[in-house]
ZADO-1210 file (C-alpha; in nm, 4 decimals, padded with zeros to 6 digits):
<atoms>
<atom x="00.0271" y="00.0175" z="00.0096" code="MET" pos="1"/>
<atom x="00.1353" y="00.3536" z="-00.0996" code="LEU" pos="2"/>
<atom x="00.0112" y="00.6900" z="00.0054" code="LEU" pos="3"/>
<atom x="00.0238" y="00.9938" z="-00.1664" code="ASN" pos="4"/>
<atom x="00.0578" y="01.3095" z="-00.0275" code="ARG" pos="5"/>
<atom x="-00.2952" y="01.3799" z="-00.0177" code="ASN" pos="6"/>
<atom x="-00.3346" y="01.0091" z="00.1602" code="GLY" pos="7"/>
<atom x="-00.4861" y="00.8556" z="-00.1189" code="ILE" pos="8"/>
<atom x="-00.4350" y="00.4669" z="-00.1289" code="LYS" pos="9"/>
<atom x="-00.3074" y="00.3491" z="-00.4200" code="MET" pos="10"/>
<atom x="-00.2619" y="-00.0664" z="-00.4217" code="ILE" pos="11"/>
<atom x="-00.0786" y="-00.1473" z="-00.7228" code="TRP" pos="12"/>
<atom x="-00.1998" y="-00.5402" z="-00.7934" code="THR" pos="13"/>
<atom x="-00.0373" y="-00.7164" z="-01.0363" code="ARG" pos="14"/>
<atom x="00.0993" y="-00.3870" z="-01.1963" code="MET" pos="15"/>
<atom x="-00.2483" y="-00.2715" z="-01.3330" code="LEU" pos="16"/>
<atom x="-00.0689" y="00.0507" z="-01.4088" code="LEU" pos="17"/>
<atom x="00.2435" y="-00.1155" z="-01.6363" code="ASN" pos="18"/>
<atom x="00.3473" y="-00.0089" z="-01.9427" code="LYS" pos="19"/>
<atom x="00.1971" y="-00.3088" z="-02.1694" code="SER" pos="20"/>
<atom x="-00.0470" y="-00.1272" z="-02.2634" code="LEU" pos="21"/>
<atom x="-01.1290" y="02.2969" z="-03.6460" code="VAL" pos="22"/>
<atom x="-01.2303" y="02.4383" z="-04.0222" code="THR" pos="23"/>
<atom x="-01.2585" y="02.7853" z="-03.9352" code="ARG" pos="24"/>
<atom x="-01.4857" y="02.9013" z="-04.2762" code="ALA" pos="25"/>
<atom x="-01.7329" y="02.7374" z="-04.1131" code="LEU" pos="26"/>
<atom x="-01.7976" y="02.9414" z="-03.8506" code="LEU" pos="27"/>
<atom x="-01.9932" y="03.1524" z="-04.0079" code="GLY" pos="28"/>
<atom x="-02.2835" y="02.9267" z="-04.0693" code="ALA" pos="29"/>
<atom x="-02.2726" y="02.7359" z="-03.7785" code="LEU" pos="30"/>
<atom x="-02.2689" y="03.1148" z="-03.6097" code="LEU" pos="31"/>
<atom x="-02.6015" y="03.2200" z="-03.8203" code="LEU" pos="32"/>
<atom x="-02.7639" y="02.8816" z="-03.5826" code="ALA" pos="33"/>
<atom x="-02.6323" y="02.9862" z="-03.2514" code="GLY" pos="34"/>
<atom x="-02.3736" y="02.7208" z="-03.2649" code="LEU" pos="35"/>
<atom x="-01.9609" y="02.8498" z="-03.1500" code="SER" pos="36"/>
<atom x="-01.8188" y="02.5340" z="-03.0782" code="GLU" pos="37"/>
<atom x="-01.4878" y="02.4268" z="-03.2402" code="ARG" pos="38"/>
<atom x="-01.4629" y="02.3172" z="-03.5432" code="ILE" pos="39"/>
<atom x="-01.2181" y="02.0295" z="-03.6588" code="SER" pos="40"/>
<atom x="-01.0122" y="01.9836" z="-04.0235" code="ALA" pos="41"/>
<atom x="-01.2500" y="01.7051" z="-04.1652" code="ASP" pos="42"/>
<atom x="-01.5874" y="01.9089" z="-04.1452" code="THR" pos="43"/>
<atom x="-01.7567" y="02.0933" z="-04.4517" code="ILE" pos="44"/>
<atom x="-01.5866" y="02.4737" z="-04.5689" code="SER" pos="45"/>
<atom x="-01.8127" y="02.7529" z="-04.7222" code="LEU" pos="46"/>
<atom x="-01.6776" y="03.0288" z="-04.8932" code="SER" pos="47"/>
<atom x="-01.8292" y="03.2684" z="-05.0867" code="PRO" pos="48"/>
<atom x="-01.9659" y="03.1639" z="-05.4471" code="GLY" pos="49"/>
<atom x="-02.1164" y="02.8169" z="-05.2330" code="ASP" pos="50"/>
<atom x="-02.4488" y="02.7222" z="-05.2674" code="THR" pos="51"/>
<atom x="-02.6080" y="02.7412" z="-04.8922" code="LEU" pos="52"/>
<atom x="-02.7626" y="02.3871" z="-04.9410" code="SER" pos="53"/>
<atom x="-02.9842" y="02.2734" z="-04.6335" code="SER" pos="54"/>
<atom x="-02.8066" y="01.9444" z="-04.7018" code="SER" pos="55"/>
<atom x="-02.4966" y="02.0752" z="-04.5958" code="VAL" pos="56"/>
<atom x="-02.6561" y="02.2473" z="-04.3053" code="LEU" pos="57"/>
<atom x="-02.8484" y="01.9017" z="-04.1882" code="ASN" pos="58"/>
<atom x="-02.4622" y="01.7266" z="-04.1984" code="ASP" pos="59"/>
<atom x="-02.3377" y="01.9932" z="-03.9667" code="LEU" pos="60"/>
<atom x="-02.6058" y="02.0606" z="-03.7414" code="LEU" pos="61"/>
<atom x="-02.7993" y="01.7503" z="-03.6724" code="GLU" pos="62"/>
<atom x="-02.4603" y="01.5335" z="-03.5102" code="PRO" pos="63"/>
<atom x="-02.3941" y="01.8241" z="-03.2826" code="ILE" pos="64"/>
<atom x="-02.7292" y="01.8709" z="-03.1796" code="GLN" pos="65"/>
<atom x="-02.8425" y="01.5123" z="-03.1189" code="ALA" pos="66"/>
<atom x="-02.8051" y="01.3042" z="-02.8099" code="PRO" pos="67"/>
<atom x="-02.4847" y="01.1289" z="-02.7699" code="ILE" pos="68"/>
<atom x="-02.5767" y="00.7563" z="-02.7569" code="ASP" pos="69"/>
<atom x="-02.3179" y="00.4740" z="-02.6132" code="TYR" pos="70"/>
<atom x="-02.2661" y="00.3594" z="-02.9419" code="GLN" pos="71"/>
<atom x="-02.0931" y="00.7228" z="-03.0408" code="ASP" pos="72"/>
<atom x="-01.7831" y="00.5981" z="-02.8135" code="PHE" pos="73"/>
<atom x="-01.7130" y="00.2538" z="-02.9608" code="LEU" pos="74"/>
<atom x="-01.3513" y="00.1914" z="-03.1321" code="GLY" pos="75"/>
<atom x="-01.0398" y="00.3277" z="-03.1512" code="ALA" pos="76"/>
<atom x="-00.9330" y="00.7524" z="-03.0942" code="TRP" pos="77"/>
<atom x="-00.6398" y="00.9351" z="-03.1187" code="GLN" pos="78"/>
<atom x="-00.7180" y="01.1535" z="-02.8087" code="VAL" pos="79"/>
<atom x="-00.5328" y="01.4869" z="-02.7562" code="SER" pos="80"/>
<atom x="-00.5683" y="01.6162" z="-02.3717" code="GLN" pos="81"/>
<atom x="-00.5279" y="02.0284" z="-02.3021" code="TYR" pos="82"/>
<atom x="-00.4858" y="02.0924" z="-01.9551" code="ILE" pos="83"/>
<atom x="-00.4306" y="02.3699" z="-01.7438" code="CYS" pos="84"/>
<atom x="-00.3273" y="02.2916" z="-01.3356" code="LEU" pos="85"/>
<atom x="-00.4110" y="02.6347" z="-01.2267" code="GLY" pos="86"/>
<atom x="-00.0784" y="02.8560" z="-01.1345" code="GLY" pos="87"/>
<atom x="00.0008" y="03.2334" z="-01.1180" code="THR" pos="88"/>
<atom x="00.1875" y="03.4299" z="-01.4004" code="ILE" pos="89"/>
<atom x="00.4871" y="03.6166" z="-01.3299" code="SER" pos="90"/>
<atom x="00.5750" y="03.9468" z="-01.4936" code="ALA" pos="91"/>
<atom x="00.7915" y="03.7815" z="-01.7182" code="ASP" pos="92"/>
<atom x="00.4930" y="03.5839" z="-01.8686" code="LEU" pos="93"/>
<atom x="00.6295" y="03.2575" z="-01.6781" code="GLU" pos="94"/>
<atom x="00.4683" y="02.9754" z="-01.4451" code="GLY" pos="95"/>
<atom x="00.0993" y="02.9785" z="-01.6013" code="LEU" pos="96"/>
<atom x="-00.0649" y="02.6286" z="-01.5819" code="CYS" pos="97"/>
<atom x="00.2635" y="02.4778" z="-01.3977" code="GLU" pos="98"/>
<atom x="00.2464" y="02.2530" z="-01.0947" code="SER" pos="99"/>
<atom x="00.4288" y="02.0092" z="-00.9171" code="ASP" pos="100"/>
<atom x="00.2172" y="01.7478" z="-01.1028" code="VAL" pos="101"/>
<atom x="00.4678" y="01.6108" z="-01.3697" code="GLU" pos="102"/>
<atom x="00.3123" y="01.5384" z="-01.7270" code="LEU" pos="103"/>
<atom x="00.4856" y="01.3361" z="-01.9441" code="ASN" pos="104"/>
<atom x="00.5394" y="01.4074" z="-02.3287" code="GLU" pos="105"/>
<atom x="00.3575" y="01.7253" z="-02.2882" code="ALA" pos="106"/>
<atom x="00.4369" y="02.0584" z="-02.4642" code="ALA" pos="107"/>
<atom x="00.3595" y="02.3743" z="-02.4033" code="GLN" pos="108"/>
<atom x="00.3180" y="02.5613" z="-02.7402" code="PRO" pos="109"/>
<atom x="00.1628" y="02.9049" z="-02.6055" code="GLY" pos="110"/>
<atom x="00.3134" y="02.9763" z="-02.2854" code="GLY" pos="111"/>
<atom x="-00.0323" y="02.8748" z="-02.1411" code="SER" pos="112"/>
<atom x="-00.1810" y="02.5224" z="-02.1021" code="HIS" pos="113"/>
<atom x="-00.0145" y="02.1762" z="-02.1779" code="PHE" pos="114"/>
<atom x="-00.0970" y="01.9386" z="-02.4551" code="GLU" pos="115"/>
<atom x="-00.0605" y="01.5573" z="-02.4652" code="ARG" pos="116"/>
<atom x="-00.1543" y="01.2448" z="-02.7202" code="GLN" pos="117"/>
<atom x="-00.2712" y="00.9145" z="-02.6928" code="ASP" pos="118"/>
<atom x="-00.4592" y="00.6330" z="-02.8076" code="VAL" pos="119"/>
<atom x="-00.7888" y="00.5206" z="-02.6554" code="TRP" pos="120"/>
<atom x="-00.9600" y="00.1966" z="-02.7381" code="GLN" pos="121"/>
<atom x="-01.3286" y="00.2306" z="-02.6018" code="ILE" pos="122"/>
<atom x="-01.5860" y="-00.0646" z="-02.5658" code="GLN" pos="123"/>
<atom x="-01.9270" y="-00.1389" z="-02.3915" code="LEU" pos="124"/>
<atom x="-02.0025" y="-00.3946" z="-02.2073" code="LEU" pos="125"/>
<atom x="-02.2987" y="-00.6297" z="-02.1556" code="ASP" pos="126"/>
<atom x="-02.3909" y="-00.4812" z="-01.8242" code="ARG" pos="127"/>
<atom x="-02.6434" y="-00.1977" z="-01.6462" code="GLU" pos="128"/>
<atom x="-02.3632" y="-00.0505" z="-01.3942" code="GLU" pos="129"/>
<atom x="-02.1113" y="00.1470" z="-01.6030" code="PHE" pos="130"/>
<atom x="-02.0968" y="-00.0232" z="-01.8823" code="PRO" pos="131"/>
<atom x="-01.8551" y="00.1840" z="-02.0943" code="LEU" pos="132"/>
<atom x="-01.4720" y="00.0787" z="-02.1064" code="ILE" pos="133"/>
<atom x="-01.1784" y="00.3210" z="-02.1717" code="ILE" pos="134"/>
<atom x="-00.8629" y="00.1856" z="-02.1665" code="GLN" pos="135"/>
<atom x="-00.6085" y="00.4308" z="-02.2885" code="SER" pos="136"/>
<atom x="-00.2430" y="00.3068" z="-02.4192" code="GLN" pos="137"/>
<atom x="00.0150" y="00.5232" z="-02.2584" code="GLU" pos="138"/>
<atom x="-00.1051" y="00.8287" z="-02.0499" code="LEU" pos="139"/>
<atom x="-00.4360" y="00.8852" z="-01.8319" code="ASN" pos="140"/>
<atom x="-00.6028" y="01.2065" z="-01.9219" code="PHE" pos="141"/>
<atom x="-00.8622" y="01.1763" z="-01.6691" code="LEU" pos="142"/>
<atom x="-00.8908" y="01.3052" z="-01.2809" code="PHE" pos="143"/>
<atom x="-01.0707" y="01.4319" z="-01.0436" code="ASN" pos="144"/>
<atom x="-00.9649" y="01.8001" z="-00.9529" code="PRO" pos="145"/>
<atom x="-01.0438" y="01.7631" z="-00.5522" code="VAL" pos="146"/>
<atom x="-00.8367" y="01.4653" z="-00.4824" code="LEU" pos="147"/>
<atom x="-00.5096" y="01.5919" z="-00.6892" code="SER" pos="148"/>
<atom x="-00.4177" y="01.4338" z="-01.0509" code="TYR" pos="149"/>
<atom x="-00.3543" y="00.9972" z="-00.9697" code="ILE" pos="150"/>
<atom x="-00.0884" y="00.8666" z="-01.2146" code="ALA" pos="151"/>
<atom x="-00.0978" y="01.1410" z="-01.5263" code="PRO" pos="152"/>
<atom x="00.1809" y="00.8962" z="-01.6503" code="ASN" pos="153"/>
<atom x="00.0370" y="00.5479" z="-01.6546" code="ASP" pos="154"/>
<atom x="-00.2547" y="00.3822" z="-01.8513" code="PRO" pos="155"/>
<atom x="-00.5810" y="00.3620" z="-01.6576" code="ILE" pos="156"/>
<atom x="-00.8886" y="00.1540" z="-01.7246" code="THR" pos="157"/>
<atom x="-01.1734" y="00.3676" z="-01.6767" code="TRP" pos="158"/>
<atom x="-01.5674" y="00.2407" z="-01.6231" code="GLN" pos="159"/>
<atom x="-01.7822" y="00.4878" z="-01.7238" code="CYS" pos="160"/>
<atom x="-02.1600" y="00.5715" z="-01.7508" code="ASP" pos="161"/>
<atom x="-02.3218" y="00.8164" z="-01.9681" code="LEU" pos="162"/>
<atom x="-02.6032" y="01.0280" z="-01.8292" code="SER" pos="163"/>
<atom x="-02.8638" y="01.1954" z="-02.0311" code="GLY" pos="164"/>
<atom x="-02.6462" y="01.2038" z="-02.3428" code="GLY" pos="165"/>
<atom x="-02.4093" y="01.4861" z="-02.2367" code="ARG" pos="166"/>
<atom x="-02.2079" y="01.3872" z="-01.8660" code="PHE" pos="167"/>
<atom x="-01.9863" y="01.0911" z="-01.8644" code="LEU" pos="168"/>
<atom x="-01.9178" y="00.9741" z="-01.5295" code="THR" pos="169"/>
<atom x="-01.6394" y="00.7211" z="-01.4530" code="CYS" pos="170"/>
<atom x="-01.4905" y="00.5573" z="-01.1950" code="ILE" pos="171"/>
<atom x="-01.1076" y="00.4786" z="-01.1538" code="GLY" pos="172"/>
<atom x="-00.9569" y="00.1056" z="-01.0751" code="PRO" pos="173"/>
<atom x="-01.0099" y="-00.0883" z="-00.7510" code="GLY" pos="174"/>
<atom x="-00.6343" y="-00.0482" z="-00.6607" code="ASN" pos="175"/>
<atom x="-00.7308" y="00.3058" z="-00.6622" code="ILE" pos="176"/>
<atom x="-00.9012" y="00.4254" z="-00.3126" code="GLN" pos="177"/>
<atom x="-00.9498" y="00.6990" z="-00.0950" code="TYR" pos="178"/>
<atom x="-01.1123" y="00.7816" z="00.2662" code="GLY" pos="179"/>
<atom x="-01.2909" y="01.0279" z="00.4837" code="ALA" pos="180"/>
<atom x="-00.9848" y="01.2492" z="00.5147" code="THR" pos="181"/>
<atom x="-01.0486" y="01.3064" z="00.1871" code="ASN" pos="182"/>
<atom x="-01.4074" y="01.3397" z="00.1830" code="GLY" pos="183"/>
<atom x="-01.5507" y="01.0311" z="00.1627" code="CYS" pos="184"/>
<atom x="-01.8986" y="00.9406" z="00.2824" code="GLN" pos="185"/>
<atom x="-01.8204" y="00.5617" z="00.3286" code="HIS" pos="186"/>
<atom x="-01.5483" y="00.3521" z="00.4555" code="GLU" pos="187"/>
<atom x="-01.3352" y="00.3781" z="00.1341" code="GLU" pos="188"/>
<atom x="-01.4378" y="00.5202" z="-00.1945" code="CYS" pos="189"/>
<atom x="-01.2910" y="00.5015" z="-00.5500" code="LEU" pos="190"/>
<atom x="-01.1963" y="00.7773" z="-00.7621" code="ILE" pos="191"/>
<atom x="-01.4423" y="00.9304" z="-00.9975" code="HIS" pos="192"/>
<atom x="-01.4688" y="01.1949" z="-01.2513" code="VAL" pos="193"/>
<atom x="-01.7179" y="01.3510" z="-01.4104" code="ILE" pos="194"/>
<atom x="-01.6991" y="01.5743" z="-01.7465" code="MET" pos="195"/>
<atom x="-01.9191" y="01.7022" z="-01.9998" code="ARG" pos="196"/>
<atom x="-01.9461" y="01.5568" z="-02.3515" code="VAL" pos="197"/>
<atom x="-02.0027" y="01.7765" z="-02.6652" code="ASP" pos="198"/>
<atom x="-01.9848" y="01.6074" z="-03.0424" code="ARG" pos="199"/>
<atom x="-01.8077" y="01.8766" z="-03.2319" code="LEU" pos="200"/>
<atom x="-01.8096" y="01.6756" z="-03.5648" code="THR" pos="201"/>
<atom x="-01.9709" y="01.3762" z="-03.6949" code="THR" pos="202"/>
<atom x="-01.5725" y="01.1715" z="-03.5911" code="ASN" pos="203"/>
<atom x="-01.5098" y="01.4215" z="-03.3249" code="ASN" pos="204"/>
<atom x="-01.6215" y="01.3925" z="-02.9339" code="LEU" pos="205"/>
<atom x="-01.5058" y="01.6456" z="-02.6774" code="ARG" pos="206"/>
<atom x="-01.4683" y="01.5798" z="-02.2977" code="LEU" pos="207"/>
<atom x="-01.4569" y="01.8964" z="-02.1013" code="SER" pos="208"/>
<atom x="-01.3732" y="01.9991" z="-01.6857" code="LEU" pos="209"/>
<atom x="-01.3645" y="02.3472" z="-01.5853" code="GLY" pos="210"/>
<atom x="-01.2350" y="02.5623" z="-01.5624" code="PRO" pos="211"/>
<atom x="-01.2566" y="02.5713" z="-01.2021" code="ILE" pos="212"/>
<atom x="-01.1640" y="02.7459" z="-00.8329" code="ASP" pos="213"/>
<atom x="-00.8145" y="02.6055" z="-00.7646" code="THR" pos="214"/>
<atom x="-00.8866" y="02.6670" z="-00.4090" code="ARG" pos="215"/>
<atom x="-01.0746" y="02.3290" z="-00.4265" code="LEU" pos="216"/>
<atom x="-00.7553" y="02.1682" z="-00.4794" code="THR" pos="217"/>
<atom x="-00.5057" y="02.3892" z="-00.2926" code="GLY" pos="218"/>
<atom x="-00.4158" y="02.4912" z="-00.5911" code="GLY" pos="219"/>
<atom x="-00.3072" y="02.8806" z="-00.6370" code="SER" pos="220"/>
<atom x="-00.4380" y="03.2275" z="-00.6162" code="ALA" pos="221"/>
<atom x="-00.5659" y="03.1808" z="-00.9332" code="ASN" pos="222"/>
<atom x="-00.9603" y="03.1128" z="-00.8995" code="LEU" pos="223"/>
<atom x="-01.0393" y="03.0125" z="-01.2737" code="LEU" pos="224"/>
<atom x="-00.7360" y="02.8551" z="-01.3392" code="GLY" pos="225"/>
<atom x="-00.8204" y="02.4509" z="-01.3932" code="LEU" pos="226"/>
<atom x="-00.9568" y="02.2905" z="-01.6790" code="PHE" pos="227"/>
<atom x="-00.9028" y="01.9798" z="-01.8599" code="ASN" pos="228"/>
<atom x="-01.0536" y="01.9147" z="-02.2272" code="GLU" pos="229"/>
<atom x="-00.9896" y="01.5844" z="-02.4253" code="VAL" pos="230"/>
<atom x="-01.0662" y="01.5828" z="-02.7745" code="ILE" pos="231"/>
<atom x="-01.1342" y="01.2273" z="-02.9127" code="LEU" pos="232"/>
<atom x="-01.0936" y="01.2070" z="-03.3165" code="ARG" pos="233"/>
<atom x="-01.1303" y="00.8811" z="-03.5119" code="LYS" pos="234"/>
<atom x="-00.8447" y="00.7246" z="-03.6439" code="ASP" pos="235"/>
<atom x="-00.9531" y="00.6889" z="-04.0140" code="LYS" pos="236"/>
<atom x="-01.1210" y="00.9564" z="-04.1378" code="ILE" pos="237"/>
<atom x="-01.2246" y="00.9880" z="-04.5317" code="LEU" pos="238"/>
<atom x="-01.1323" y="01.3799" z="-04.5991" code="PRO" pos="239"/>
<atom x="-01.4219" y="01.6304" z="-04.6446" code="THR" pos="240"/>
<atom x="-01.3516" y="01.7316" z="-05.0394" code="PRO" pos="241"/>
<atom x="-01.3676" y="02.0851" z="-05.1831" code="ARG" pos="242"/>
<atom x="-01.5788" y="02.1877" z="-05.4547" code="LEU" pos="243"/>
<atom x="-01.3828" y="02.4653" z="-05.5753" code="VAL" pos="244"/>
<atom x="-01.5122" y="02.5248" z="-05.9179" code="SER" pos="245"/>
<atom x="-01.8755" y="02.4064" z="-06.1265" code="ALA" pos="246"/>
<atom x="-01.9318" y="02.5853" z="-06.4104" code="TYR" pos="247"/>
<atom x="-02.1023" y="02.5147" z="-06.7683" code="SER" pos="248"/>
<atom x="-01.9488" y="02.5171" z="-07.1267" code="GLN" pos="249"/>
<atom x="-02.0675" y="02.3332" z="-07.4433" code="ASP" pos="250"/>
<atom x="-01.9567" y="02.0025" z="-07.3354" code="SER" pos="251"/>
<atom x="-02.1779" y="02.0401" z="-07.0072" code="GLY" pos="252"/>
<atom x="-02.0669" y="02.1333" z="-06.6618" code="VAL" pos="253"/>
<atom x="-01.7133" y="02.0876" z="-06.5255" code="ASP" pos="254"/>
<atom x="-01.6591" y="02.0442" z="-06.1929" code="LEU" pos="255"/>
<atom x="-01.3164" y="02.0594" z="-05.9833" code="GLU" pos="256"/>
<atom x="-01.2648" y="01.9724" z="-05.6387" code="TRP" pos="257"/>
<atom x="-00.9506" y="01.9234" z="-05.4135" code="THR" pos="258"/>
<atom x="-00.9123" y="01.7100" z="-05.0968" code="ALA" pos="259"/>
<atom x="-00.6169" y="01.5757" z="-04.8471" code="ALA" pos="260"/>
<atom x="-00.3057" y="01.5189" z="-05.0511" code="GLU" pos="261"/>
<atom x="-00.2340" y="01.1394" z="-04.8448" code="ASP" pos="262"/>
<atom x="-00.5845" y="01.0613" z="-04.9669" code="PHE" pos="263"/>
<atom x="-00.5815" y="00.7095" z="-05.1877" code="SER" pos="264"/>
<atom x="-00.9681" y="00.6496" z="-05.2422" code="GLY" pos="265"/>
<atom x="-01.1796" y="00.7571" z="-05.5071" code="PHE" pos="266"/>
<atom x="-01.4362" y="01.0417" z="-05.5289" code="PHE" pos="267"/>
<atom x="-01.8315" y="01.0163" z="-05.5641" code="ASN" pos="268"/>
<atom x="-01.9610" y="01.2974" z="-05.7711" code="VAL" pos="269"/>
<atom x="-02.3991" y="01.3967" z="-05.6842" code="PHE" pos="270"/>
<atom x="-02.6229" y="01.6541" z="-05.8430" code="ARG" pos="271"/>
<atom x="-02.9953" y="01.7361" z="-05.7981" code="LYS" pos="272"/>
<atom x="-03.1889" y="01.9077" z="-06.0695" code="ASP" pos="273"/>
<atom x="-03.4606" y="02.0453" z="-05.7928" code="GLU" pos="274"/>
<atom x="-03.4322" y="02.2633" z="-05.5619" code="LEU" pos="275"/>
<atom x="-03.6007" y="02.0384" z="-05.3077" code="TYR" pos="276"/>
<atom x="-03.5153" y="01.7312" z="-05.4574" code="GLY" pos="277"/>
<atom x="-03.2288" y="01.4575" z="-05.3459" code="ASP" pos="278"/>
<atom x="-02.8740" y="01.4381" z="-05.4398" code="PHE" pos="279"/>
<atom x="-02.8106" y="01.1438" z="-05.7241" code="GLU" pos="280"/>
<atom x="-02.4811" y="00.9759" z="-05.7805" code="SER" pos="281"/>
<atom x="-02.3636" y="01.0462" z="-06.1275" code="LEU" pos="282"/>
<atom x="-02.0540" y="00.8127" z="-06.0915" code="GLY" pos="283"/>
<atom x="-01.7259" y="00.7465" z="-05.8776" code="VAL" pos="284"/>
<atom x="-01.4150" y="00.8744" z="-06.0143" code="VAL" pos="285"/>
<atom x="-01.0177" y="00.9068" z="-05.9288" code="SER" pos="286"/>
<atom x="-00.9571" y="01.2155" z="-06.0456" code="ASP" pos="287"/>
<atom x="-01.0660" y="01.5795" z="-05.8876" code="GLN" pos="288"/>
<atom x="-01.2500" y="01.6587" z="-06.1585" code="ASN" pos="289"/>
<atom x="-01.5412" y="01.5736" z="-06.3506" code="PHE" pos="290"/>
<atom x="-01.7649" y="01.7042" z="-06.6906" code="ASN" pos="291"/>
<atom x="-02.1446" y="01.5752" z="-06.6355" code="ASP" pos="292"/>
<atom x="-02.2320" y="01.5560" z="-06.9962" code="ALA" pos="293"/>
<atom x="-02.5671" y="01.4622" z="-06.9432" code="SER" pos="294"/>
<atom x="-02.6852" y="01.7889" z="-06.8864" code="VAL" pos="295"/>
<atom x="-03.0071" y="01.9664" z="-07.0350" code="GLU" pos="296"/>
<atom x="-03.1056" y="02.3600" z="-07.0059" code="PRO" pos="297"/>
<atom x="-03.2013" y="02.4268" z="-06.6480" code="GLY" pos="298"/>
<atom x="-03.0175" y="02.4698" z="-06.3268" code="LYS" pos="299"/>
<atom x="-02.8272" y="02.2037" z="-06.1187" code="TYR" pos="300"/>
<atom x="-02.6506" y="02.1424" z="-05.7834" code="TRP" pos="301"/>
<atom x="-02.3351" y="01.9530" z="-05.7076" code="TYR" pos="302"/>
<atom x="-02.1893" y="01.8341" z="-05.4610" code="ARG" pos="303"/>
<atom x="-01.8576" y="01.5824" z="-05.3920" code="ILE" pos="304"/>
<atom x="-01.7809" y="01.2780" z="-05.1435" code="TYR" pos="305"/>
<atom x="-01.4611" y="01.1127" z="-05.0605" code="SER" pos="306"/>
<atom x="-01.5185" y="00.7308" z="-05.1251" code="GLU" pos="307"/>
<atom x="-01.3348" y="00.4182" z="-04.9891" code="SER" pos="308"/>
<atom x="-01.4530" y="00.0339" z="-04.9292" code="ASP" pos="309"/>
<atom x="-01.8100" y="00.1622" z="-04.9806" code="GLY" pos="310"/>
<atom x="-01.7907" y="00.4230" z="-04.7047" code="GLU" pos="311"/>
<atom x="-01.8548" y="00.7808" z="-04.7985" code="LEU" pos="312"/>
<atom x="-01.7268" y="01.1149" z="-04.6098" code="SER" pos="313"/>
<atom x="-01.8822" y="01.4104" z="-04.5259" code="LEU" pos="314"/>
<atom x="-01.9917" y="01.5733" z="-04.8512" code="GLY" pos="315"/>
<atom x="-01.8700" y="01.8876" z="-04.9383" code="SER" pos="316"/>
<atom x="-01.9962" y="02.2435" z="-04.9669" code="ASN" pos="317"/>
<atom x="-02.2501" y="02.2610" z="-05.2662" code="VAL" pos="318"/>
<atom x="-02.2030" y="02.4734" z="-05.5759" code="ARG" pos="319"/>
<atom x="-02.4883" y="02.5412" z="-05.8287" code="SER" pos="320"/>
<atom x="-02.4811" y="02.5785" z="-06.1752" code="VAL" pos="321"/>
<atom x="-02.7035" y="02.7405" z="-06.4681" code="LEU" pos="322"/>
<atom x="-02.7412" y="02.5652" z="-06.7950" code="VAL" pos="323"/>
<atom x="-02.8193" y="02.7751" z="-07.1077" code="ASP" pos="324"/>
</atoms>
């Protein structure tokens, strides 16, 4: 049995903590809907010349507004932590967010918060109590600020429950316990964490804690200096194309688009010929351009999707073309 400086009992049975284991161009459209969430690079971009299509807005708003379900957590995630543990800042702009907690593999790019990266595997067990299991690969990004940051540099398995599609309550492993001197109202307590969950895009989730009063942790005079934000991003995400141009000429409608340079899949070209109609596929191509020779006089709307193994990406922006 080990006691840390806060009197928390840590029983390391069988070495459970060993080492074995946002596009800014979119903000204008989101602000029209009253949203100001961080948008990641895999979302749709909008710019002058685009048609502000309801299908684009639905793709953006529906995932963000919908309640989050257990199934949304499952799988492997690339995880980024943005953390500040309080502190004060000197006249020389030093000391902010620094503490006596050592954070391995952390960078402080802006002089304030620290950033770290890890990989999580999340699975769902067939049980009623805390069925969601979060297993980190290298580091521990979750902590209860009242009890200090326990084992920040070791992989920990958390057992979690989702409340109302917005709050994630997680309990730590049984080998980490604390008693009445640290506020436990039972004989012994397990460490627990409660964080708000937000969906940033279809493939991004955010867990957030704070900012909170650091006096709760004996931290510093900076009363709003402690926060912990954890961004989850799916490891394999199809890039969202950017439809650059769509114009009519004698041979039909010419389309050109861009996508991530490292993408080696295909592109599916969609079109509709009525404002309230549905987009239908014209075909799959490997190039980043397409000539639609099947048009007749009228107005058309176009949208491009990345495609790989039958899966489609989030759709591109929409461009409209009038064919004489």
